N, C-alpha and C positions, 0 to 999 in steps of 0.2 A: 383889695388885694386883687393883683392883676389876674384875670380868666384865663382858660385853658385855651381859647382858640387866640387869644393876644400872644401868649406864649410860644405856641405851636407856629405862627405865622413870624415872629420872630426868631425861633429856631431854625426854618424853613430861609428866610431871607440871609441867616449867617453862613449855609451851606452852600450859599453860590461862590463864595470864595474859593470852596475846595473842589466841589463838582457841577455839573449843569444839574436840571431836572432831565427825570427820566423820561421819556418820550410815553406818550398818550397815544396809541395807533389803532384805528378801525382794522380790524380783522375782516378782509372779504371773506375767505373759507370759511370760518365760523358762523359771520353776519350772514349768509346766503343758505348754511346749513340749520341756524336753527330761526330764520326770517325777523331776523334782530339786529340792534347797531350794537355789535359786542365789539367792545373797546379792550386793549391789554395794555395795561400801563406796567411798563416796562422794567421791571425792578432788577432783571437778569445783565441789563446793560450800567449799571452803577461801576464804577472801577475795580470794586472787588465782587462783581456778578449777584448781590445780593441788597436787601434792604438796610442788613444789621448794621452797616456802618454810619446811617442817620441818628441812630441811639447811641452808638458810642464817638461819635461826634458830639452829640449835645451834651451828653454825658460828663465827658472829659471837659468841652469846653466852660460846662457852669461849675464844675470842680475846683480848675485850676482859676477862676475869678472868686473863688471863695475865701475866706479868711486863712486858709489853714495850707501850708506847703505841702504838697502833694511828693511823698519820697520817689514811688512807681505808682503804676498802675497795674492791677493783676485781674487778672480772668480764669476762669474753665471754659474750655471748650474744645468739641472736636473739628468744629465747623466753621461756617461764617462768622460767629459773632468774634470768633477768634480773628479772624482775616478782619475782619473792620476794626478791632481796635487796634491790629497791627500794624494798621494804613494809617489809621491817625494819630498813635505813638509818633510814627514819621513826620506826618504834616505838622506835630506841634511841639516836635523834637522833645518828647520824653519819654523815661524808660517806661517799657512795659513785662511784664513777665507772665507768658500765658503757658498753663498747666494743660496739656491734653494727655489724654490714656495712652498706655503703652501700644495700645492696639491699634492708633490713629494711623490712615493709610498715607504712605510717603507721601503721596501727590499732596495732599492737604497741609503736611506739614512745611513740604518745600513750597509751597504757595504761602504758607503764614511768614515763613522767613524773608520771603522776596518780598510780599510788602511790606513787613515792617524793617528790613534794615539792619541798621547797627542798633537801633532803639528798642526793638522786640526780642525777649530772650525766652525760647522754650524749653521746658522743662517737661520731661515724658512721666509719667508717674502713675501707677494703678491700672489694673486688667480692667475696671470698673468705672461709671462716670463718678458714683459716689466718691468713690476714693479719690479719685482726680479734685473732686470739690473739696474736700476735708483737707486736702494737702495746700490746697491753693488758699483757702478761709486761712489755715493755720499759720502759713508763711506770710499771709497780708496782716495778719496780727501782729506777726514778730519785726515785721520793717515797716510797721504803719503806713502800708500802702493804703491805695483805695480801689475798694473792689468794685470791680465793674460785671452788673449782673445782667445776664444774656435779656431779662424781659421785665422783670421784677422791681422796678425801679422807675421813680416818677419821672426821671427828668429820659432815660430810657423811653419812654410811654412817649414824652412828648418830643420826642426825637422821630421817632417812628410816625408821630400824627403829621408830618410833614408830607408824608404820601396823601394825605385826604385833602392838604392845603394847594397840593400840585394839583391834583385832580380837579380840584375847584376852580382853579386857575384854568386851568388847558382846557375845560370841557365849558367854562365860563357860565356853568349852568350847574344843577346836580343831578346826578342819572337815575335813573327808577330804580337801579339795584347793585349794588357793590358788593362783588365776591370776592371773598378773601380767605387764605389759607389761617390755621390756626395752630400753633405750639404751646408755649408759653402764654400766648395771649396778647404780646408787645403790639404788634402790627394792630391790631382787631381792635384793641381797646384805646390806642392810641387815634386811629381814624373814626373810629365810632366817637369819641371823647370830642374830638372836632367837629364833626358832621352833626352829630345827634341824630335824631330819630326822625331828620327830614327826608332821609332818603333808606331803602330799605336795605336790609344784608342779608347773604347767605356766609355762613362762616363755615369753613370748610376743614375736617380734619380726617387724618387716615385712619382705618377701623381699627388699626392695632395701635393706636396712641390717641383715643380719643377723651382726653383730660376735660375739653371743656363740657361735654355730655355728660361726662358723670357729674363735674361740679353742680351744674344744675339741676341733675335729681337730687343730688343731695341736698342742695344748699347752702354747700360750701368746697372748697378746694380740696379735694381727694387726692391718696396715691393710688394708681393703678396699679394690680398685682404683677400684670408682663406687660411689654411693650415689644411690637415689631419696630426692629430700627432701619426697616428699610427706607421709608422716608424720613430720613432723620432728620431733616431742619423743621421738621412737626411733629416729632416722636418723643412726646413730653409724657414723664409719668404722673404730674403735677401739675397744674397750671397756679401760677402765682397769684398772692393772695392781692394785691396791687392788682393788677391786671382782672382777676375776677371780680373786685368792686366794680368797677366800669363796665362788667357783662353781667353780672348777676340777674339783670331784669329783662334778659333777652329771650323772646319766645322761644323756649329751647323747640319747636319746628324748625328754627333759622339757624342750629347748630346740624349741620348734616356729615355726615361719614360717608367716606367712598373707600372701595377696596383695591389692596396694595396692585392686585395683578390688574384689574381694571387702569387701575394708572397709568401702567406700562402701555396700554393701547393707547393712551392718551400721550405719552411722550416719543414712543415712535411716530404716531401720524403728526405731531410738529414740527418732528425732526425731516421726516419727508416729504412733507407735503409743503410745509412755511420757511423749513430749514433754522426754527428755532430750539437751541439747545436747553432743553427745560430739567435740572435738578426735579427728583419725584416732590419733594415739598412745593415747589417752584410751579407743578402743573395740576396741583390740587384743587384751582380755581377753575382753571380750562376743565377739567374731566368733569366736575360738579353740573355743567352745564346739562348732560346728559339727563340729570334730573330733575332739571329746572328746564326742561324745552315747553312745557305747557305755559309755565307762569312768564317766560320771557320773551312771546312771540312777539311782536312788534312794539319792543322795549329799546329803552337804552341802557346795555349793561358795561359796567367795568368789569373786567377780571385782574385782577392784582399776581402777576407773575412773579412772584416772590423770589427767584433765584435761579443762577443757570451754572452753577458750580456741580459740574457731573464728570465723573470720573469714566471715560469711555472704554477702559475696565471694564466696565460695569455694562454694556452695552449688552453681550450675550446673554446676561442672566435677565436685562429688558425685555429683552427680543422674546426669551425662552416664557420668560410669565406672561406675556402679551398675547401669542400663539396661541398658550395652554386655555387663555380666560375666551379668546374667540371661539375655540372648538376647533382651531387647524392642525393640532398638534396633540397626540396622545403618545401613550406607552403601554406598552404589555407585555407582560407576561406570558413567552409562546411556549408549549410544547411541541419542540419541535422532535417528528420522527427519526433514528439515526439510522438511516438508509439512503443509498444514492436516488439523485433526483429531487429527493424533501423540499430541501431549499429550492429547485428550481419553480417546484409545485406551489409555495408558499408565494412566489414573486410573482407566477400569474394571477393571481388574486388580484395584484394591486393594476389601478386602472390608467391612465395616462396623466391626471392630475396629481397622485399620490408618491411620496417619496422616501425612502429611509433614510431616517437621519441620526439612527444608532441602531447598531445592532452588537450585541455583546453576550456571549456564551455564560451563564451562571452558573450552570452544573453540568457536565460532560460525562460524567463516571457512569451514568447508569446504561443499560445496554439498550434499552430499545428507545426510550426517548431522551433529550436534553433539553435545560429549561434555557429560554433565550430572552434577553431583557430586549427590546424593541421598540424604539422611536418612529412614528411616521406621523410626515406630515403632508397637507392634502391642502386645496386654495379653497375648498368648501364644507364646512362642518357637517352636512347632510352627507359627503362621501364615506363617513367611519360604518354609519347604518349598514351599506352596500358593503363595505371592508369586513366588517363580521360578522352577516349574513354568510359570506364566502367562505370564511376562515371556519364557521360553522359546520357547512355543508360539506367544507372538503377535511373536514375531522380533524383541525386544528386545533385542540385545544389551548383558550386563552385567558386571561385576566385582566380586565383596564385597570391600571393602579396610576392614573395621571391624577387623581384626588388624593390617594391614600397619601396622607400628609408621613407618616412614619415610614413606608417602603420610600418613598419618594425621599425623604432627607437621605437615605444610607444607598441608595441605587440609582438615583438622577442627579 
């Protein structure tokens, strides 16, 4: 029986007829910060700006080489997997049916259509992904299609392992540590399956979708009760059976989580400092370096930037979350006296580094006071201690609601 390393190398070699190997680039900014040799494996630079086309290519290639005719390829996805399959449908000139939730942003729908051309058809079904998946599987059974799983498929895993094949070739050695994001586990299980335990790993999940950590605790894949879809490329409710079988012996300490808000600070930094556009899941590995700083000093580290499909309409939200996490933006409910000059008195509290980003009357019907939602940005988190002390001294009653999730959902 052919071993996994051999088949992964064959998959990587076959890919060269479709797209070039993604760069493995030393990042001077991160290397200097952490005192390490930090390299980025730029999966955000594939033709579809994510690694997902690797698995799609390999699974479709092997299915078409099999004994059965394929009527059509079918998948359910609202993101990178859909785009990867659409691209490969066009490459192989085979039909594909892509099911997406009705709530999928128009930008993602149009990109998928563009990649697939006349070979990919998109069908919008269901408000929630579970409904979309059920419809896709039902359709696939009806037409005798080939269902293309986003991660829980041996041929998909083998295709994602090509990332590890390229790292080994490009580095001509093994790094001390590979840092990768984890969603359903296709990338992590593929790379680890290829390189084995000759290298250390840090597998990174968003805190609102830590299905690998949950599975390692339980000893089997379990479904999370709730997920946060902000890092949608890695926010998976249940890790795959096949992918977990390759990761089940991982030291649980090597499965790490990062908060979605802190992740936003890394996305903004990489955009502003390096000019690199990363989607939330694509920034997970870089963000995790903050937690690995002591471990990686003086070491060679590869971070897999898994995707760059970022809709810039989300940039204000990312910037907002980054500022709030960094402590340089806060929201208050302010009791403002209803008298001439009250607003001017309040403005005199602010210093030259402080700015009002939002001012909205919530209630102005009271005779003596009005409730105001006010957002304040500053350059140093310590400035808020001064601002709040001055508000109290001047008699301005206030309440910090920055971290109040219920009020923030309704007001911010």
